[in-house]
C-alpha positions, 0 to 999 in steps of 0.5 A: 287645688293649689290656693294660688291657682284658685286665687288667680282663677277667681281674680280673672273671673271677677276682672272679666265679669266687671269688664263685661258689665262696664261695656253695656250702656244705655243709648242715653249715655250717647245723647240719644234722648227724647228731647233731641230732634229725630235727625240728631238722634239718628246721628247719635244712634249710628255713632252708638251702634258703631261704638258697640259693634267694635267691642261687642258691647250691648246697648239698652233702651229705656222706654219713653212715654210718647204723647200725641199732641194735635197729630204730632208726636212729642 
């Protein structure tokens, strides 16, 4: 195989791999956090989904601990 062609293929593979990883984000990067109100998280989550849908990006959600205090979730 031509060494220049092999180098080009490797460069393209690495470039697209890096771009793919860079587009996967946590929803916390968009200010969807347990400390926010439900209304604010709803707005921020919709913005996050809209952003991801334009580029085919993946979003991930970290698990959060939910504590019940006198019948209310916090």
